[in-house]
Structure formats: structure tokens, C-alpha cells
C-alpha atoms as an extended CHARMM CRD file, in Angstrom:
* protein
*
       164  EXT
         1         1  MET       CA              0.0000000000        0.0000000000        0.0000000000  PROA      1               0.0000000000
         2         2  GLN       CA              1.3220000000        3.4060000000       -0.9140000000  PROA      2               0.0000000000
         3         3  SER       CA              1.7870000000        5.4590000000        2.2130000000  PROA      3               0.0000000000
         4         4  PHE       CA              0.7660000000        9.0810000000        2.0710000000  PROA      4               0.0000000000
         5         5  CYS       CA             -0.6370000000       11.2850000000        4.7270000000  PROA      5               0.0000000000
         6         6  ARG       CA             -1.5710000000       14.7440000000        3.5910000000  PROA      6               0.0000000000
         7         7  SER       CA              1.0960000000       15.2670000000        0.9500000000  PROA      7               0.0000000000
         8         8  PRO       CA              0.6000000000       18.3580000000       -1.2600000000  PROA      8               0.0000000000
         9         9  ALA       CA             -0.1490000000       16.2160000000       -4.3470000000  PROA      9               0.0000000000
        10        10  VAL       CA             -2.7560000000       14.2170000000       -2.4560000000  PROA      10              0.0000000000
        11        11  ASP       CA             -4.2620000000       17.3780000000       -0.9420000000  PROA      11              0.0000000000
        12        12  THR       CA             -4.6790000000       18.8470000000       -4.4340000000  PROA      12              0.0000000000
        13        13  ARG       CA             -6.3090000000       15.6660000000       -5.7730000000  PROA      13              0.0000000000
        14        14  PHE       CA             -8.6180000000       15.5160000000       -2.7210000000  PROA      14              0.0000000000
        15        15  GLN       CA             -9.7130000000       19.1100000000       -3.3060000000  PROA      15              0.0000000000
        16        16  GLU       CA            -10.3700000000       18.3770000000       -7.0030000000  PROA      16              0.0000000000
        17        17  LEU       CA            -12.6520000000       15.4970000000       -6.0220000000  PROA      17              0.0000000000
        18        18  GLY       CA            -14.3020000000       17.3350000000       -3.1490000000  PROA      18              0.0000000000
        19        19  ILE       CA            -13.0010000000       14.8950000000       -0.5400000000  PROA      19              0.0000000000
        20        20  TYR       CA            -12.7270000000       17.6170000000        2.0730000000  PROA      20              0.0000000000
        21        21  SER       CA            -16.3650000000       18.6040000000        1.6890000000  PROA      21              0.0000000000
        22        22  GLY       CA            -17.3670000000       16.5040000000        4.6750000000  PROA      22              0.0000000000
        23        23  MET       CA            -18.7760000000       13.1930000000        5.7440000000  PROA      23              0.0000000000
        24        24  ASP       CA            -21.9190000000       13.6210000000        3.6300000000  PROA      24              0.0000000000
        25        25  SER       CA            -19.8770000000       13.4900000000        0.4330000000  PROA      25              0.0000000000
        26        26  VAL       CA            -18.1840000000       10.2690000000        1.5620000000  PROA      26              0.0000000000
        27        27  SER       CA            -21.5860000000        8.7700000000        2.4180000000  PROA      27              0.0000000000
        28        28  LYS       CA            -22.8810000000        9.7220000000       -1.0300000000  PROA      28              0.0000000000
        29        29  ALA       CA            -19.7610000000        8.2980000000       -2.6670000000  PROA      29              0.0000000000
        30        30  LEU       CA            -20.2530000000        5.0510000000       -0.7320000000  PROA      30              0.0000000000
        31        31  GLU       CA            -23.8560000000        4.8690000000       -1.9460000000  PROA      31              0.0000000000
        32        32  GLU       CA            -22.6400000000        5.3620000000       -5.5410000000  PROA      32              0.0000000000
        33        33  VAL       CA            -20.0090000000        2.6530000000       -5.1270000000  PROA      33              0.0000000000
        34        34  LEU       CA            -22.5340000000        0.1840000000       -3.7090000000  PROA      34              0.0000000000
        35        35  SER       CA            -25.1750000000        0.9480000000       -6.3370000000  PROA      35              0.0000000000
        36        36  ALA       CA            -22.7040000000        0.5580000000       -9.2130000000  PROA      36              0.0000000000
        37        37  ALA       CA            -21.2020000000       -2.6100000000       -7.7340000000  PROA      37              0.0000000000
        38        38  LEU       CA            -24.6580000000       -4.1120000000       -7.2270000000  PROA      38              0.0000000000
        39        39  LEU       CA            -25.6050000000       -3.4780000000      -10.8600000000  PROA      39              0.0000000000
        40        40  GLN       CA            -22.3250000000       -5.0160000000      -12.0340000000  PROA      40              0.0000000000
        41        41  GLY       CA            -22.5490000000       -8.0610000000       -9.7490000000  PROA      41              0.0000000000
        42        42  ARG       CA            -19.4990000000       -7.0610000000       -7.7080000000  PROA      42              0.0000000000
        43        43  ILE       CA            -21.0680000000       -7.4120000000       -4.2430000000  PROA      43              0.0000000000
        44        44  THR       CA            -20.6320000000      -10.2560000000       -1.7620000000  PROA      44              0.0000000000
        45        45  VAL       CA            -23.0590000000      -10.1560000000        1.1630000000  PROA      45              0.0000000000
        46        46  GLY       CA            -22.8370000000      -12.0290000000        4.4610000000  PROA      46              0.0000000000
        47        47  VAL       CA            -20.1350000000      -12.7600000000        7.0270000000  PROA      47              0.0000000000
        48        48  TYR       CA            -19.5470000000      -16.3620000000        5.9250000000  PROA      48              0.0000000000
        49        49  GLU       CA            -19.7720000000      -15.6010000000        2.2010000000  PROA      49              0.0000000000
        50        50  ALA       CA            -17.3490000000      -12.6980000000        2.6600000000  PROA      50              0.0000000000
        51        51  ALA       CA            -14.8880000000      -14.9000000000        4.5560000000  PROA      51              0.0000000000
        52        52  LYS       CA            -15.0030000000      -17.4560000000        1.7320000000  PROA      52              0.0000000000
        53        53  SER       CA            -14.4900000000      -14.7680000000       -0.9090000000  PROA      53              0.0000000000
        54        54  LEU       CA            -11.6150000000      -13.1850000000        1.0180000000  PROA      54              0.0000000000
        55        55  ASN       CA             -9.9360000000      -16.5750000000        1.3070000000  PROA      55              0.0000000000
        56        56  VAL       CA            -10.2640000000      -17.3460000000       -2.4210000000  PROA      56              0.0000000000
        57        57  ASP       CA             -9.3530000000      -13.9920000000       -4.0210000000  PROA      57              0.0000000000
        58        58  PRO       CA             -8.3850000000      -11.2040000000       -1.5940000000  PROA      58              0.0000000000
        59        59  ASP       CA             -6.5930000000       -9.2270000000       -4.3160000000  PROA      59              0.0000000000
        60        60  ASN       CA             -9.8940000000       -8.6280000000       -6.1050000000  PROA      60              0.0000000000
        61        61  VAL       CA            -11.5900000000       -7.0260000000       -3.0520000000  PROA      61              0.0000000000
        62        62  VAL       CA            -11.3990000000       -3.2180000000       -2.9510000000  PROA      62              0.0000000000
        63        63  LEU       CA            -13.6720000000       -2.4640000000        0.0060000000  PROA      63              0.0000000000
        64        64  CYS       CA            -15.0580000000       -4.2580000000        3.0550000000  PROA      64              0.0000000000
        65        65  ILE       CA            -18.0780000000       -2.8100000000        4.8390000000  PROA      65              0.0000000000
        66        66  LEU       CA            -18.9970000000       -3.9840000000        8.3190000000  PROA      66              0.0000000000
        67        67  ALA       CA            -22.5240000000       -3.0030000000        9.3010000000  PROA      67              0.0000000000
        68        68  THR       CA            -24.1040000000       -3.0250000000       12.7300000000  PROA      68              0.0000000000
        69        69  ASP       CA            -27.0150000000       -1.6260000000       14.6210000000  PROA      69              0.0000000000
        70        70  ASP       CA            -27.0760000000       -0.9190000000       18.3510000000  PROA      70              0.0000000000
        71        71  GLU       CA            -28.3260000000       -4.4040000000       19.2450000000  PROA      71              0.0000000000
        72        72  ASP       CA            -25.4460000000       -6.0580000000       17.3280000000  PROA      72              0.0000000000
        73        73  VAL       CA            -22.8220000000       -4.5980000000       19.6760000000  PROA      73              0.0000000000
        74        74  LYS       CA            -23.6770000000       -7.2590000000       22.2810000000  PROA      74              0.0000000000
        75        75  ASP       CA            -23.3870000000      -10.1450000000       19.7850000000  PROA      75              0.0000000000
        76        76  VAL       CA            -20.0460000000      -11.6390000000       20.8490000000  PROA      76              0.0000000000
        77        77  ALA       CA            -19.8450000000      -14.1060000000       17.9470000000  PROA      77              0.0000000000
        78        78  LEU       CA            -20.4220000000      -11.3200000000       15.4220000000  PROA      78              0.0000000000
        79        79  GLN       CA            -17.7750000000       -9.1270000000       17.0680000000  PROA      79              0.0000000000
        80        80  ILE       CA            -15.2720000000      -12.0140000000       16.8750000000  PROA      80              0.0000000000
        81        81  HSD       CA            -16.0500000000      -12.4390000000       13.1670000000  PROA      81              0.0000000000
        82        82  PHE       CA            -15.5800000000       -8.6880000000       12.6760000000  PROA      82              0.0000000000
        83        83  THR       CA            -12.2110000000       -8.7880000000       14.4420000000  PROA      83              0.0000000000
        84        84  LEU       CA            -10.9970000000      -11.6320000000       12.2290000000  PROA      84              0.0000000000
        85        85  ILE       CA            -12.2540000000       -9.9640000000        9.0450000000  PROA      85              0.0000000000
        86        86  GLN       CA            -10.6700000000       -6.6390000000       10.0540000000  PROA      86              0.0000000000
        87        87  ALA       CA             -7.3270000000       -8.3420000000       10.7240000000  PROA      87              0.0000000000
        88        88  PHE       CA             -7.4520000000      -10.1250000000        7.3680000000  PROA      88              0.0000000000
        89        89  CYS       CA             -8.3360000000       -6.9110000000        5.5350000000  PROA      89              0.0000000000
        90        90  CYS       CA             -5.5350000000       -4.9640000000        7.2240000000  PROA      90              0.0000000000
        91        91  GLU       CA             -3.0520000000       -7.7250000000        6.3780000000  PROA      91              0.0000000000
        92        92  ASN       CA             -4.1610000000       -7.6820000000        2.7190000000  PROA      92              0.0000000000
        93        93  ASP       CA             -4.4450000000       -3.8800000000        2.2830000000  PROA      93              0.0000000000
        94        94  ILE       CA             -8.2240000000       -3.9410000000        1.8540000000  PROA      94              0.0000000000
        95        95  ASP       CA            -10.0070000000       -0.7600000000        2.9080000000  PROA      95              0.0000000000
        96        96  ILE       CA            -12.5780000000       -1.2160000000        5.6790000000  PROA      96              0.0000000000
        97        97  LEU       CA            -15.5400000000        0.9320000000        6.6910000000  PROA      97              0.0000000000
        98        98  ARG       CA            -18.1030000000        0.5240000000        9.4090000000  PROA      98              0.0000000000
        99        99  VAL       CA            -21.6860000000        1.5120000000        8.6590000000  PROA      99              0.0000000000
       100       100  ASN       CA            -24.1550000000        2.0890000000       11.4800000000  PROA      100             0.0000000000
       101       101  ASN       CA            -27.4070000000        2.0710000000        9.5200000000  PROA      101             0.0000000000
       102       102  THR       CA            -28.1940000000       -1.4240000000        8.2680000000  PROA      102             0.0000000000
       103       103  ARG       CA            -31.7020000000       -0.4230000000        7.2090000000  PROA      103             0.0000000000
       104       104  ARG       CA            -30.3430000000        2.1740000000        4.7690000000  PROA      104             0.0000000000
       105       105  LEU       CA            -27.6770000000       -0.2810000000        3.6010000000  PROA      105             0.0000000000
       106       106  ALA       CA            -30.4550000000       -2.7840000000        2.8800000000  PROA      106             0.0000000000
       107       107  GLU       CA            -32.3020000000       -0.1630000000        0.8040000000  PROA      107             0.0000000000
       108       108  ILE       CA            -29.1830000000        0.5640000000       -1.2500000000  PROA      108             0.0000000000
       109       109  LEU       CA            -28.6440000000       -3.1460000000       -1.8410000000  PROA      109             0.0000000000
       110       110  GLY       CA            -32.1430000000       -3.7480000000       -3.1360000000  PROA      110             0.0000000000
       111       111  GLY       CA            -34.2160000000       -4.1350000000       -0.0130000000  PROA      111             0.0000000000
       112       112  GLY       CA            -32.0060000000       -6.5470000000        1.8830000000  PROA      112             0.0000000000
       113       113  LYS       CA            -33.8320000000       -9.6310000000        0.6280000000  PROA      113             0.0000000000
       114       114  GLN       CA            -32.4650000000      -12.2750000000       -1.6750000000  PROA      114             0.0000000000
       115       115  GLY       CA            -34.9050000000      -14.8610000000       -2.9230000000  PROA      115             0.0000000000
       116       116  GLY       CA            -37.4500000000      -13.7090000000       -0.3380000000  PROA      116             0.0000000000
       117       117  GLU       CA            -35.0510000000      -14.2600000000        2.5890000000  PROA      117             0.0000000000
       118       118  GLN       CA            -33.4200000000      -11.5350000000        4.6660000000  PROA      118             0.0000000000
       119       119  MET       CA            -29.7530000000      -11.0680000000        3.6930000000  PROA      119             0.0000000000
       120       120  ASP       CA            -26.9630000000      -10.9760000000        6.2600000000  PROA      120             0.0000000000
       121       121  LEU       CA            -25.7760000000       -7.4070000000        5.7710000000  PROA      121             0.0000000000
       122       122  HSD       CA            -23.2230000000       -7.4740000000        8.5740000000  PROA      122             0.0000000000
       123       123  CYS       CA            -20.4090000000       -7.7900000000        6.0410000000  PROA      123             0.0000000000
       124       124  VAL       CA            -20.4330000000       -6.5390000000        2.4470000000  PROA      124             0.0000000000
       125       125  LEU       CA            -17.4860000000       -6.8600000000        0.0750000000  PROA      125             0.0000000000
       126       126  VAL       CA            -17.0220000000       -4.8410000000       -3.0950000000  PROA      126             0.0000000000
       127       127  THR       CA            -14.7430000000       -6.3060000000       -5.7490000000  PROA      127             0.0000000000
       128       128  SER       CA            -12.6930000000       -4.4670000000       -8.3660000000  PROA      128             0.0000000000
       129       129  PRO       CA            -14.4930000000       -2.7600000000      -11.2380000000  PROA      129             0.0000000000
       130       130  ARG       CA            -13.9050000000       -4.4510000000      -14.5770000000  PROA      130             0.0000000000
       131       131  THR       CA            -13.5440000000       -1.1710000000      -16.4540000000  PROA      131             0.0000000000
       132       132  SER       CA            -12.5990000000        2.3830000000      -15.6810000000  PROA      132             0.0000000000
       133       133  THR       CA            -15.7700000000        4.4500000000      -15.3860000000  PROA      133             0.0000000000
       134       134  ALA       CA            -16.9540000000        7.6530000000      -13.7720000000  PROA      134             0.0000000000
       135       135  LYS       CA            -18.2160000000        5.5760000000      -10.8360000000  PROA      135             0.0000000000
       136       136  ASN       CA            -14.5860000000        4.7680000000      -10.0290000000  PROA      136             0.0000000000
       137       137  GLN       CA            -14.2100000000        8.3750000000       -8.8980000000  PROA      137             0.0000000000
       138       138  ALA       CA            -16.6140000000        7.5630000000       -6.0560000000  PROA      138             0.0000000000
       139       139  LEU       CA            -14.5690000000        4.4540000000       -5.2140000000  PROA      139             0.0000000000
       140       140  TRP       CA            -11.4080000000        6.5620000000       -5.2900000000  PROA      140             0.0000000000
       141       141  LYS       CA            -13.0360000000        9.0100000000       -2.8840000000  PROA      141             0.0000000000
       142       142  VAL       CA            -14.0760000000        6.2520000000       -0.4480000000  PROA      142             0.0000000000
       143       143  ASN       CA            -10.6760000000        4.5220000000       -0.6390000000  PROA      143             0.0000000000
       144       144  HSD       CA             -8.8240000000        7.7460000000        0.0570000000  PROA      144             0.0000000000
       145       145  PHE       CA            -11.1450000000        8.5660000000        2.9380000000  PROA      145             0.0000000000
       146       146  CYS       CA            -10.1130000000        5.1960000000        4.4030000000  PROA      146             0.0000000000
       147       147  HSD       CA             -6.4180000000        5.9820000000        3.8370000000  PROA      147             0.0000000000
       148       148  GLU       CA             -6.7550000000        9.4050000000        5.4530000000  PROA      148             0.0000000000
       149       149  SER       CA             -8.5520000000        7.8300000000        8.4130000000  PROA      149             0.0000000000
       150       150  ARG       CA             -5.6760000000        5.3860000000        8.8730000000  PROA      150             0.0000000000
       151       151  CYS       CA             -3.2510000000        8.3140000000        8.8400000000  PROA      151             0.0000000000
       152       152  MET       CA             -5.1960000000        9.6570000000       11.8150000000  PROA      152             0.0000000000
       153       153  ASP       CA             -5.0560000000        6.2280000000       13.5440000000  PROA      153             0.0000000000
       154       154  GLN       CA             -8.7110000000        5.5100000000       12.8710000000  PROA      154             0.0000000000
       155       155  TRP       CA             -8.3010000000        2.0890000000       11.2710000000  PROA      155             0.0000000000
       156       156  VAL       CA            -11.9800000000        1.3570000000       10.7640000000  PROA      156             0.0000000000
       157       157  PRO       CA            -13.8040000000        4.6440000000       10.1720000000  PROA      157             0.0000000000
       158       158  VAL       CA            -17.5450000000        4.7940000000       10.7880000000  PROA      158             0.0000000000
       159       159  ILE       CA            -19.8650000000        6.1590000000        8.0970000000  PROA      159             0.0000000000
       160       160  HSD       CA            -23.4580000000        7.0910000000        8.7900000000  PROA      160             0.0000000000
       161       161  LEU       CA            -25.7350000000        6.4670000000        5.8360000000  PROA      161             0.0000000000
       162       162  PRO       CA            -28.4880000000        9.0750000000        6.1450000000  PROA      162             0.0000000000
       163       163  GLU       CA            -32.1110000000        8.0370000000        5.7270000000  PROA      163             0.0000000000
       164       164  ARG       CA            -33.8490000000        8.9720000000        2.5080000000  PROA      164             0.0000000000
């Protein structure tokens, strides 16, 4: 992973993309990334499915999203899974975000139901885009937000997805 923390070149690129415009812009960029990835079939949903995917092809994963609500904080098994996934992602230079609004995440991902059953949205992986598109600018914005957070010793930044 290329290490940079607030270099002039990075600052200029961040300003061009509007990265410093606040948390709302990162939330919107994350929504764009998820929507585009969903349409392109680049989403893996579920703790166990994510673990399998990470084991098979970690180099293809560009973002890991861990989602919880208040009641999930007391789920010890889930927290252990999160710890293991976070460690794996850090070891493999995969950006990680925490999202604290699973209901909004479910809306973005098509209602949170797959085949009529509720999806496990606690872990969502986004894999690499096949082509370079305008949507990659949103991915770039999210990835660099993660890098900047690490520079400030916040290894797993929390994003709030606002209700619509």
C-alpha cells in the first residue's frame, strides 16, 4: 500500500474530487459505489460468504463494509467475526468501513432480501471494477477517505448512511 498522509499532491487531488467537503460526500460516494457494484454483480453479502471470498481472491476485493445496529454490539460471535475480518483486511491492504445504519444499507442493496429471505448485511465486500468508469471516482473518494482515516489512527472509520 502506498503510504501518504496529507502530501501536497494528495491534498490537491482531494480538493479536485471534493473529498474535504465533509462526511456527507463520503456517504454519497459510498452509496454510488454500492449501487454501481450491485448493478455489475461485484457485491458479496454475508459474514460467511465474505470470509469465503476473502480466502479465495483477496486481491480482487477493494472495500469491506462492516454493518451493525445498536443491538449487534452485544453479539459476541459477530464481534469475533468482525475482528478476524478486520485483521485479514488490514493484512491484505483492503479498505474497511463501518456503517451504522443497516436499514439504509439494505435499501441501497435492493431491499435486503435475496430470494425472499433476509440477507446478512453485517459484512459486504465490493470487488474491483472491470472497467474504468466515472463511478470509479466515487470508489477513489471512499478509498482515500479510508487511507486518510488510517493516517489519523482511525483504522476502521464509521460512516453514517443518512435516511432517505
